[in-house]
C-alpha positions as CSV (number, residue, x, y, z in Angstrom):
1,M,-14.4,18.1,-37.9
2,T,-11.5,17.2,-35.5
3,L,-10.9,19.2,-32.4
4,V,-7.3,19.4,-31.1
5,I,-6.9,20.4,-27.5
6,G,-3.2,21.2,-26.9
7,A,-2.5,22.6,-30.4
8,S,0.1,25.1,-29.4
9,G,2.5,22.7,-27.7
10,T,5.5,20.8,-29.0
11,L,3.2,18.0,-30.3
12,G,0.3,20.2,-31.4
13,R,2.4,22.4,-33.6
14,I,3.3,19.3,-35.6
15,L,0.0,17.5,-35.4
16,V,-2.2,20.3,-36.7
17,P,-0.4,20.7,-40.1
18,E,-0.3,16.9,-40.4
19,L,-4.0,16.6,-40.0
20,L,-4.6,19.4,-42.5
21,A,-2.3,17.7,-45.0
22,R,-4.4,14.6,-44.7
23,G,-7.6,16.5,-45.6
24,E,-9.0,16.8,-42.1
25,Q,-11.0,19.9,-41.0
26,V,-9.5,21.1,-37.8
27,R,-10.7,23.2,-34.9
28,V,-8.4,24.1,-31.9
29,L,-9.0,25.2,-28.4
30,T,-6.4,27.6,-27.1
31,R,-6.0,30.2,-24.4
32,D,-4.0,32.5,-26.7
33,R,-5.0,32.9,-30.3
34,S,-1.6,34.4,-31.2
35,R,0.0,31.0,-30.5
36,I,-1.8,29.4,-33.4
37,A,0.2,30.1,-36.5
38,E,-1.9,28.0,-38.8
39,D,-4.6,30.1,-40.5
40,R,-6.6,27.1,-42.0
41,V,-8.1,26.1,-38.7
42,E,-11.1,27.2,-36.7
43,V,-10.1,28.7,-33.3
44,V,-12.0,28.7,-30.1
45,V,-10.4,30.8,-27.4
46,G,-10.8,29.2,-23.9
47,D,-9.1,27.3,-21.2
48,V,-9.1,23.5,-21.1
49,R,-10.0,23.7,-17.4
50,D,-13.2,25.6,-18.3
51,I,-15.7,22.9,-19.2
52,A,-18.1,25.4,-20.8
53,A,-15.3,26.4,-23.3
54,V,-14.5,22.8,-23.9
55,E,-18.2,22.0,-24.6
56,E,-18.4,24.9,-27.1
57,A,-15.2,23.7,-28.8
58,M,-16.5,20.1,-29.1
59,R,-19.9,21.0,-30.5
60,G,-20.0,19.7,-34.1
61,C,-16.8,17.7,-33.9
62,E,-16.7,14.0,-34.6
63,V,-13.2,13.4,-33.2
64,V,-11.4,15.1,-30.3
65,V,-7.7,14.8,-29.7
66,L,-6.7,15.4,-26.0
67,A,-3.1,16.5,-26.3
68,A,-2.7,19.1,-23.6
69,H,-0.4,18.4,-20.7
70,G,0.4,20.0,-17.3
71,F,4.0,18.9,-16.9
72,V,5.3,22.4,-17.2
73,G,3.5,25.7,-16.9
74,P,2.6,28.5,-14.4
75,R,1.0,28.0,-11.0
76,G,-2.4,26.2,-11.4
77,I,-1.2,24.1,-14.3
78,S,-0.2,20.6,-13.2
79,P,-0.8,17.0,-14.3
80,E,-3.6,16.8,-11.8
81,T,-5.5,19.9,-13.2
82,I,-4.8,19.2,-16.9
83,D,-3.9,15.5,-17.6
84,R,-6.4,14.2,-15.0
85,D,-9.2,16.6,-14.2
86,A,-9.6,18.5,-17.4
87,N,-9.3,15.4,-19.6
88,I,-11.8,13.5,-17.4
89,A,-14.2,16.4,-17.6
90,A,-14.0,16.6,-21.4
91,I,-14.4,12.9,-21.7
92,G,-17.5,13.0,-19.5
93,R,-19.2,15.7,-21.7
94,A,-18.0,14.3,-25.1
95,A,-21.0,12.1,-26.0
96,A,-23.6,14.8,-25.2
97,A,-21.7,17.1,-27.5
98,G,-21.9,14.6,-30.4
99,V,-18.3,13.4,-30.3
100,R,-17.9,9.9,-31.6
101,H,-14.2,9.2,-31.0
102,I,-11.5,10.5,-28.6
103,V,-7.8,10.2,-29.1
104,L,-6.0,10.6,-25.7
105,V,-2.3,11.3,-25.6
106,S,-1.1,9.4,-22.5
107,A,2.4,8.4,-21.6
108,Y,4.4,5.1,-21.9
109,G,4.3,3.3,-18.6
110,A,1.3,5.2,-17.3
111,G,-0.1,3.5,-14.1
112,P,-1.6,4.2,-10.7
113,Q,1.7,3.6,-8.9
114,H,4.1,5.3,-11.3
115,P,6.6,7.5,-9.5
116,M,5.8,10.5,-11.7
117,S,2.6,12.4,-11.1
118,L,2.2,12.9,-14.9
119,H,1.9,9.2,-15.5
120,R,-0.5,8.7,-12.6
121,A,-2.7,11.5,-13.9
122,K,-2.6,10.1,-17.5
123,F,-3.6,6.7,-16.2
124,A,-6.7,8.2,-14.4
125,A,-7.7,9.8,-17.7
126,E,-7.2,6.5,-19.5
127,R,-9.5,4.7,-17.1
128,A,-12.2,7.3,-17.6
129,L,-11.9,7.1,-21.3
130,S,-12.1,3.3,-21.5
131,A,-15.3,3.4,-19.4
132,S,-16.9,6.2,-21.5
133,A,-19.7,6.0,-24.0
134,V,-17.5,7.1,-27.0
135,S,-15.0,5.0,-28.9
136,W,-11.4,5.7,-28.2
137,T,-7.7,5.4,-29.0
138,I,-5.0,5.8,-26.3
139,I,-1.6,6.8,-27.5
140,R,1.3,6.2,-25.1
141,P,4.5,7.9,-26.2
142,A,7.9,7.5,-24.7
143,P,9.4,10.8,-23.4
144,F,9.7,13.5,-26.0
145,L,13.3,14.1,-27.1
146,E,12.3,17.7,-27.9
147,T,11.1,18.4,-24.4
148,W,14.3,17.3,-22.7
149,T,16.5,18.8,-25.4
150,G,14.8,22.1,-24.6
151,I,15.2,21.7,-20.9
152,I,18.9,20.7,-21.0
153,G,19.9,23.2,-23.6
154,A,17.8,26.1,-22.4
155,H,20.7,28.3,-21.3
156,V,23.4,27.3,-23.8
157,D,23.3,30.6,-25.6
158,D,22.7,33.0,-22.7
159,R,24.6,31.3,-19.9
160,H,26.9,29.2,-22.1
161,Q,26.1,26.0,-20.4
162,A,24.0,22.9,-20.9
163,L,22.5,21.5,-17.7
164,V,22.7,17.8,-17.1
165,F,20.5,16.5,-14.3
166,G,22.2,13.9,-12.2
167,S,25.0,11.7,-13.7
168,G,23.3,11.8,-17.1
169,T,24.5,8.3,-17.9
170,N,21.3,6.4,-17.7
171,P,20.0,5.4,-21.2
172,I,16.6,6.7,-22.0
173,D,14.4,5.7,-25.0
174,F,13.0,8.9,-26.3
175,V,10.5,9.6,-29.2
176,R,10.4,12.5,-31.6
177,A,7.1,14.5,-31.5
178,A,6.7,13.9,-35.3
179,A,6.4,10.1,-34.7
180,V,3.6,10.7,-32.1
181,A,1.8,13.2,-34.4
182,D,1.9,10.6,-37.2
183,A,0.3,8.0,-34.9
184,I,-2.4,10.4,-33.8
185,A,-3.2,11.4,-37.4
186,E,-3.5,7.7,-38.3
187,A,-5.9,7.2,-35.3
188,V,-8.0,10.2,-36.4
189,S,-8.2,9.1,-40.1
190,E,-9.1,5.5,-39.3
191,H,-11.1,6.0,-36.2
192,P,-13.7,3.4,-37.1
193,R,-11.1,0.9,-35.8
194,R,-12.3,1.3,-32.2
195,N,-10.9,1.0,-28.7
196,R,-7.1,0.6,-29.2
197,E,-4.0,1.2,-27.1
198,L,-0.8,2.2,-28.9
199,D,2.6,2.5,-27.4
200,V,4.7,4.9,-29.6
201,T,8.3,3.8,-28.7
202,P,10.9,4.0,-31.5
203,R,13.8,3.3,-29.0
204,L,15.6,6.5,-29.8
205,A,18.2,6.0,-27.1
206,R,20.0,9.0,-25.5
207,T,21.5,9.9,-22.2
208,F,21.1,13.3,-20.7
209,T,24.9,13.8,-21.2
210,E,24.6,13.0,-24.9
211,I,21.8,15.5,-25.3
212,A,23.9,18.1,-23.5
213,E,26.9,17.3,-25.8
214,E,24.7,17.8,-28.8
215,A,23.4,21.1,-27.5
216,V,26.9,22.4,-26.8
217,A,28.0,21.3,-30.3
218,R,25.2,23.4,-31.8
219,A,25.8,26.5,-29.6
220,S,26.7,29.7,-31.4
221,T,29.4,30.5,-28.8
222,P,31.6,28.1,-26.7
223,A,29.6,26.4,-23.9
224,R,30.2,23.8,-21.3
225,I,28.3,21.1,-19.6
226,R,27.3,21.4,-15.9
227,H,25.9,18.6,-13.8
228,V,23.3,19.1,-11.1
229,P,24.0,16.4,-8.5
230,L,21.3,13.8,-7.8
231,G,21.1,14.8,-4.1
232,M,20.5,18.4,-5.1
233,L,17.7,17.3,-7.5
234,R,16.0,15.3,-4.7
235,L,16.2,18.3,-2.5
236,L,14.8,20.7,-5.2
237,S,12.0,18.3,-6.0
238,H,10.6,19.0,-2.5
239,A,12.0,22.4,-1.6
240,A,10.8,24.1,-4.9
241,K,7.2,23.0,-4.6
242,P,5.9,26.0,-2.8
243,F,7.2,28.6,-5.2
244,S,7.8,26.7,-8.5
245,P,5.8,23.4,-8.7
246,S,6.7,23.1,-12.4
247,F,10.5,23.1,-11.6
248,A,10.0,20.7,-8.7
249,R,8.2,18.3,-11.1
250,Q,11.1,18.6,-13.6
251,A,13.6,17.9,-10.8
252,H,11.7,14.9,-9.6
253,A,11.3,13.6,-13.2
254,A,15.1,13.9,-13.6
255,V,15.6,11.8,-10.5
256,V,13.4,9.1,-11.8
257,M,14.9,9.2,-15.2
258,N,18.4,8.8,-13.7
259,T,17.6,6.0,-11.3
260,T,15.1,3.7,-13.1
261,D,15.1,1.6,-16.3
262,M,14.0,4.0,-18.9
263,T,14.4,1.7,-21.9
264,V,11.4,0.2,-23.7
265,S,10.6,-3.3,-22.6
266,D,10.9,-6.2,-25.1
267,R,7.1,-6.6,-25.2
268,C,7.0,-3.5,-27.4
269,A,7.8,-3.4,-31.1
270,P,10.7,-1.1,-31.9
271,S,8.8,1.1,-34.4
272,T,5.3,2.5,-33.7
273,A,2.8,0.2,-32.0
274,G,3.7,-1.8,-29.0
275,K,0.2,-3.0,-28.3
276,I,-3.1,-2.9,-30.3
277,L,-6.3,-3.9,-28.6
278,G,-9.5,-4.7,-30.5
């Protein structure tokens, strides 16, 4: 049995059918049963931040996939509460629950000094997992194209505009969620190959402006592209924190993605695995 935590998100909605197609038995932990469309899975209703619910969901599972994230969401949901604390708590209880292997969805470039809190939180979970008593696979995907397509094109139909954050000219190597789901499914099915780190970086290069142009082209009614200046993004990344931490994180991430090298380094292969350990 494989437990998927984060089954209702962009990645999880692709991953669960992929695992089922490969013959895996799947259980999911979700706060909202109605968000799980697949009727061939076992469902445990609970919050990933509730360690008792996580322990109940893990019981009887050989493999656990930690795919939830706190980049966006309501107050109380954050990289620190989900990607760091909830993941570390689950990792700490896995062995006692009988789990033999954990697949952690991290982020390409995760590290303790990364400018994005998501990547710092993911790195903390990586360190906890690599020091744990269970075997592991760490999956580090590039940014999801679907996530930023959704953010940039969120108001194309109702407000007739696509929102470009900053100049939108910086090239970014994205990945499609399906490629990440495939890498996770491989890790689940061949989990006896222990203790590996995989960078999932297909080098699907886009700029924010190109994503906006594609969204406008698909719009059902005429739409335009509007830019949010970089200075405004910097201001919002601080000013929005008290009332919308999620929006503040998106603004800060957009600043980073406009002002740093977001292409995959040459040390990584252009297809799936940039690095395999062990």
